[in-house]
C-alpha positions in Angstrom: -35.3 -59.4 -41.4 -32.1 -60.6 -39.8 -29.9 -58.0 -37.9 -26.4 -57.8 -38.8 -23.9 -59.0 -36.2 -21.8 -56.1 -34.6 -18.5 -55.5 -36.1 -15.6 -56.6 -33.9 -13.8 -53.8 -32.1 -10.6 -52.7 -33.7 -7.6 -53.7 -31.6 -6.0 -50.9 -29.6 -2.6 -49.8 -30.9 0.2 -50.3 -28.5 1.8 -47.1 -27.4 5.0 -46.5 -29.3 8.2 -46.5 -27.3 8.8 -42.9 -28.4 5.6 -41.6 -26.8 6.6 -42.9 -23.4 10.0 -41.2 -23.5 10.3 -37.6 -22.2 10.6 -35.0 -25.0 14.0 -33.6 -25.6 12.5 -30.1 -25.0 11.4 -30.9 -21.4 14.8 -30.3 -19.8 15.2 -27.0 -21.6 11.7 -25.9 -20.5 12.3 -26.9 -16.9 15.4 -24.8 -16.9 13.5 -21.8 -18.2 10.4 -22.0 -15.9 12.0 -20.7 -12.7 13.4 -17.6 -14.5 10.1 -17.0 -16.3 8.1 -17.4 -13.1 10.3 -14.9 -11.3 10.0 -12.4 -14.2 6.2 -12.7 -14.0 6.0 -12.4 -10.2 8.4 -9.4 -10.2 6.4 -7.6 -12.9 3.2 -8.3 -10.9 4.7 -6.8 -7.8 6.0 -3.8 -9.8 2.6 -3.2 -11.3 1.0 -3.5 -7.9 3.5 -1.0 -6.4 2.9 1.3 -9.3 -0.8 1.2 -8.9 -0.5 1.8 -5.2 1.8 4.8 -5.7 -0.5 6.3 -8.4 -3.6 5.9 -6.1 -1.8 7.5 -3.2 -0.8 10.5 -5.2 -4.4 10.7 -6.5 -5.6 10.8 -2.9 -3.0 13.5 -2.1 -4.1 15.6 -5.0 -7.8 15.3 -4.2 -7.1 16.1 -0.6 -4.9 19.0 -1.4 -7.5 20.5 -3.8 -10.3 20.2 -1.3 -8.1 21.6 1.5 -7.0 24.6 -0.6 -10.2 25.4 -2.4 -12.9 24.4 0.0 -11.9 23.9 3.6 -10.0 27.2 3.8 -13.4 28.9 4.0 -14.0 30.0 7.6 -17.8 29.7 7.6 -19.0 27.1 10.0 -20.5 24.0 8.3 -19.4 25.1 4.8 -16.7 22.5 4.4 -18.9 19.7 5.7 -21.6 20.6 3.3 -19.2 20.6 0.3 -17.6 17.4 1.4 -20.9 15.7 1.6 -21.9 16.9 -1.9 -18.6 15.9 -3.4 -18.7 12.5 -1.8 -22.2 11.9 -3.0 -21.3 12.8 -6.6 -18.0 11.0 -6.7 -19.3 7.8 -5.0 -22.1 7.5 -7.5 -19.6 7.7 -10.3 -16.5 6.0 -9.0 -17.5 3.9 -6.0 -17.0 3.7 -2.3 -13.4 4.8 -2.4 -14.6 8.4 -2.4 -16.9 8.3 0.6 -17.0 11.3 2.9 -14.8 9.5 5.4 -12.3 8.6 2.6 -12.2 12.3 1.4 -11.4 13.3 5.0 -8.5 10.9 5.0 -7.3 12.5 1.8 -7.5 16.0 3.2 -5.6 14.8 6.3 -2.9 13.3 4.1 -2.4 16.7 2.3 -2.4 18.5 5.6 0.1 16.1 7.2 2.4 15.9 4.2 2.1 19.1 2.2 5.1 18.3 0.0 4.0 16.0 -2.9 7.6 14.9 -3.5 7.8 13.3 0.0 4.4 11.6 -0.6 5.7 10.4 -4.0 8.8 8.9 -2.4 7.0 7.2 0.4 4.2 5.9 -1.7 6.7 3.6 -3.6 6.9 1.5 -0.5 4.1 2.4 1.8 0.5 1.3 1.2 -2.5 3.6 1.7 -3.2 1.7 4.9 0.2 2.9 6.2 -0.6 6.5 5.5 -4.0 6.3 7.2 -2.1 5.2 10.4 0.6 7.8 10.2 -1.5 10.9 9.3 -3.4 10.7 12.6 -0.3 10.9 14.7 -0.4 14.4 16.2 3.3 15.2 16.3 4.9 16.1 13.0 8.3 14.6 13.9 6.6 11.3 14.9 4.8 11.2 11.5 8.1 11.8 9.7 9.9 9.2 11.9 7.4 6.4 11.5 6.9 7.1 7.8 10.7 6.8 7.3 10.9 3.7 9.4 8.2 2.0 7.4 10.1 2.9 4.2 13.5 1.7 5.5 12.5 -1.3 7.5 9.5 -2.5 5.5 7.1 -2.5 8.5 3.7 -4.0 8.0 0.6 -1.9 8.9 0.2 -4.1 12.0 3.8 -3.6 13.1 3.5 0.2 12.5 0.3 0.3 14.6 1.9 -1.7 17.5 5.1 0.3 17.6 3.4 3.7 17.3 0.8 2.8 20.0 3.4 1.8 22.6 6.3 4.0 21.4 8.8 1.1 21.5 10.1 1.9 18.0 10.9 5.5 19.0 12.6 4.5 22.2 14.7 1.8 20.4 15.9 4.4 17.9 16.6 7.0 20.6 18.8 4.4 22.3 20.5 3.5 19.1 21.1 7.1 18.2 23.4 7.4 21.1 25.6 4.8 19.5 25.0 6.0 16.0 25.6 9.7 15.8 25.0 9.7 12.1 21.3 9.0 12.5 19.3 11.9 11.2 18.3 13.8 14.4 15.3 15.3 12.7 13.8 11.8 12.5 14.0 11.2 16.3 10.9 12.5 18.2 11.3 13.8 21.7 9.6 10.7 23.2 12.2 10.3 26.0 11.8 14.0 26.8 8.1 14.0 27.5 6.8 13.3 24.0 5.2 9.9 25.0 4.1 7.3 22.5 2.5 8.2 19.2 -0.5 10.2 20.2 -3.2 10.3 17.6 -5.6 12.8 16.4 -9.2 11.7 16.4 -10.3 10.0 13.2 -13.3 11.3 11.3 
């Protein structure tokens, strides 16, 4: 039985001139893309800031509740025992963000900034990493000063750490305050009067 010869391949159709020309909608789309990209990126940043602010306020609320209802007990070891139990239960349910060390950070935040309105305002621009640097400064005026400078100047965590460790940020503002009398005096720690750089309390 003879095999049939293969059918000749159909000739390829030449691309029509219209398909090689750019679509009339492309210029309009190109004009919209930058604006749409900016809208998306802005919303992403806004959502990230909102999440950060909400988490910081959650940390403050957890720390404040523990501080008021647990650590006010004077019995030695009572607070540590409760923190350990809370951490074990919360970590098993919600993850490492509620370790015993993290809970101590939250308690320290509530101790350092007892006014939730201040924390709410700062949390719109400061990350939790900023707060963890600031809350271990021993001097209350220095904590207020560096928190406000991070808010106003947009300092990164690295810049905050460097300036608070060496005290350069405070000295610069103290010098500037002589030329700018309107600077809030309550934000200027007594660094040049024996306060030194940003001394820190020991971390847990």
